N, C-alpha and C positions, 0 to 999 in steps of 0.2 A: 504494499501501499503505499509506504515510503516512496519506495521508487517512482511508481507512478505521480503522485502528488508533484516529485519534482522531477519529473517531464513534463508536466503539464505547462509549466512557463513557456518551454523549451516548444512544447507541440503548437501555442496560442503564438508566440511570435513568429513560428514559420507560415503559419494558417493566414496571420496578419500581413506576412512581408509575397505571399503569393498571392492573395486578393488585392495589395495592392499595386505589385506587379502586372496582373492582368488590368487591374485597371486604367494603370498608366501606359500600358499596351492601346489599350482602345480607345484613351483619348487621346493620343500621339499617332492612330492609323491614317496613314495617308488618304488626303481628299483628293478630288480632280482639283487640278491637273496635277500628275506626279510624273508624266511625259510630254514629250515634245508635241505639239498640235499639227495638224497635215493642213494647208488651205489651198482645195484644187481652186485652179484656175483655170477653166476649161477653153481658153485661148491661147495663143501664143505669148512668148517672153515680148515686153517691149511695148507692146500696145497699150493704148489708155485703160483699159480695163487692168492687166496688168501691174499695169503702176500704181493705179489705186489700191489694187489690191495687197501691195508690198509694203506700201506706206499705212495702211489699216494695219498689216499683221505686225508692223513693229511697234505701232503704239497697243495693240491687243495682247501681245507679249508682253509688254510693262505691267498691263492690270494684271494676267495671270501669271506670272511668275516663272513663266517657262514660256521656251520658244516655239513660234509660231511659223512654220516655215513652209512657203509657197513653193505650189507644185503645178506645174503646168502642163496639161491634159488637153491638149487642143484638139479637133475634129468634129466634123458634121455639126457646125456649126455650135458648137457647146455640148454636144449631147455624148456625146463619149466620158470628160469628164463628171456630166452630172448623174449618168449610170452608172458612173465607179463609186461616186457617192454615196450614191442610194442603195448600192450594196454592199456598203461597209456596214461594221457593227455600229450600232447606234451607240455608241461610248461617249461620245463629244470629243473623240481624237482626230477624226475625219471631216472636214464642214468644205463647203463647197463655196465660194465667190463668184454666186450666179446673174444673170441680166436680164432683160427683159427676153431675150432669144432664146436663154433656158428655160427660162418659168413661163412662159406666156406664146411666143411665136412658135414653138416647136409642138407643143400640142395644136396649135390653131393647124400648121400646114403639114404635119407630119399625115402620109398617108396611115403608119398604123405607129402612133408613139410609143415609144416604151417604157415609161414611165409619166406619171399623173404629178404635175408638180407640185400639186395640191396635197394628195394622199400620199405620197412616197418622201414627203421629207416634214421638216421640223423645221419651221421658219424663224431663224432669231432676229433678224432685222433687215429692212431695208435703210442701207447704210450711206447712201449720197445720190446724188446723180448731177448728169452737165447738162444743163440746156441745150435744146436743139434750134439751130436760126437755119435763114434761107439766105443764102445768097446769089449772087449775079455776078456776070462781068462787069468790070468801069465803065466800057463803053456804053451798055445798057442805062438809057435813058428812064426818067423817073425812079420812083420806089416800088416797094410790094405791089399796090394798088397798081399803080400804072401794067405790070407784069402781067396780072390777074385780069385788068381789063384786054389788054391785048392775046391772051390764049382764048378768054373766050371770043373774041371775035373770029379768031384765027385757030379753029381745032386744030388740034393737029402737027401746025408746023412748032410748036416748040418742044425742048427735049430737057429732060432734067434727072444729074448723074445722082447715084449714090454709091454707098460702101459695099455692095451686093444685092442680090436676087432675096429676096427675104429677111433682109436683116431689118433691125428696128427703125433705120434711117431709113430705106425703103419703106418702108410700111409706114412710117410719119407725111411721106410724100404724096404718098396713095391715099390716107384721110385727108388732107388737103383738096385732094380733088373731088373725095368723095361727100365732104362736108361742103363743098362748093358747088355741088349738085352735077356731078360727073363733068367736071373740068379736063379738057382732053389735053393731055402735055406727055408725052413718050418718055416712060421711063429707060433708062440706060445705067445698066448695072456695072460696074467697074470690081477689081479685085481690092479693095480697103479704100481707105480715104488717099493713101498714098498716089492710087492710080486716079481716084474721083476729081482732088483739088488740081492738078495740074491739067485736066480737062476742061474744067471751068475756065482755067487761067489761058489755057491754051484757044477756046472759043469753040472747042468741040463739041459742047452742051451749052444751052443757056442760062440751067441753073442746076446748083447743087442743094442737096441737104446732108445735115453735118453737124457735130458740137462746136458750140463757141470756143469752146479751147483751142479745136483745130483750125479755126479759120481767123481767130482775130489774129493773130499778128501779120496774114496777109490782108485783111481790112485794114489794117493800121498803115502796111505799105502800098496800099493802094495796088494789087495785086489783082483783089477782087473787092465785091463792094455786097456786105450784109445787109439787107433790107428787110428783114423780120426776124424776132425772136419767138418761141411756141413759148410763152409763158405768160402769168398772170398779170407781169408788169415788167417796165422796160429794168435791162440791166444797167448799173451804173458802170458798166465797161466801158458800154457802147449806148451811153444817156440820147442820142438822138436819134436811134435804129427804133421804131415802132413795134408793137405786137402784133402778131398776128391778126387778133382781134378787132386791132386799133385797125388796123389796114383793111381789113374785109368785113367788117360786120360778124363776124364769127362771135359767138358770146363764150365758148371756154373752150377755146382751143390752145391745151397746153399740153405738151412733151419734151421729155427730159429722159435721156439714155440713165438711166437706176440701176444700182448694184444693191442684190440681198446677200446675205448669209445665210445658209441652210446646214442641217444638220440632215441624216438619215432618218427617218420615219422611226418612230417610239423613241427617242433619247426621254431619259429621267426628265420631270418637270424642275428636280433641283441640278441639273446639271443646265438646263434651259433656263434657268433664273440666272446663275452661275455667269453663262455667257451673255446672257443679256445686258445684266448689271456691266461686267466687263466693257463690251462694246459699247454702250451708252456713255461712260468714263471716256474711252477710248478718244470717242467723237468730240467729246468736248475740251480737249486739248489743246490750247492755243496753238502748239510748235504744228500740231497735226492739221489742224485748220489752214492755218497761216499755207503751209505745203500743198492741201489740196486746190484753197482760191486761184493759186499760184497757177495750176493748168483746171481753172473754172469749171472745179466739182465743190458741190457744198454739200457739205457732212448733213445726213438727216439721225435725229433720235428720238421722235415721236410716233416709230410705225415699227412694235417691236413685237414678237410672239405673234397675239390669235390677231391683232390690226394690221402686221405684216402681210398675213393668210388672205384677209381682207382687199388689201390693196393689189393682191392678186387676180384677185378674185374678180375686182373690178375693171383691172386690165382686161382679163378673158372677155367679159363682156363686151369691153368697148371696142375693142378689137376687130372681132369675129365676125361684124356685119363688114368693116374695112376688108379684110382678108377672102370675105367672098365675094366681094366686089370686084375685085381684082385677080381671081381665079385665081389664087395663089394655093390653094387647099390642093395637096396632091394627090393623087389616085393610086 
């Protein structure tokens, strides 16, 4: 009995030590993220989406305390990279830096879409956009209103260029024609803005549709003339250029090349919330804002989670009749 009594303090001490150790282990268990995160950009390196993604990844990495590594998986207008993320584990370590092409146009144009941008992804946030503008050659007389009036009187005589068939820039051009009652301006697709812009400067087309960031330097140098911006108000960078609504009388013609961060469907609410909070904080960083504004990208912090999903749904509804009218749905 005496030995048992003498052993009791030791047993109790061992038990308390073990319990404390277990508690400490649980308390100090690693939580998300514990390793680098891969941000898949479904377009080639060096383009506007890639530039934005790399700036964003650096700021997000600072917030999460782990590296966020950009991985370019281009092809099929963004579908290849999107499918890779869709088929990845929903653990928060593989994210997609998507666009209107991957999340809206793919579903509207593809004959047999291999993913659903709403059902197959957990949306983190719409993170920013670049306003879209319309530009003509400097020799063109008058402004955007005059250009549209000429097109009405001379159906089929004018042409506009874009960065490619089925791109968001192409769809914006078709949307303008659709909302103006079927305006007859022929579309000429090029292989990216790097070809479309020189074509306008060289008078191979009469107008082009592109982002403000892509065209503003050429506008300032006089190589082309931005005549309208598809925004709710004029840009302080080009205050003399009217909005499309001002020039045409349309009520709500707004278009911007936007980007969204998504994860595979099934991501836990806890990790989703961590990513939303980190993304929002990253996009409010003054240094990042300055860098993005320098390439005419405006950070967005109020379209996260369910709101981001709703934004995509709205875009699908508004652009579906445009795609149908232009005959872009593949068979």
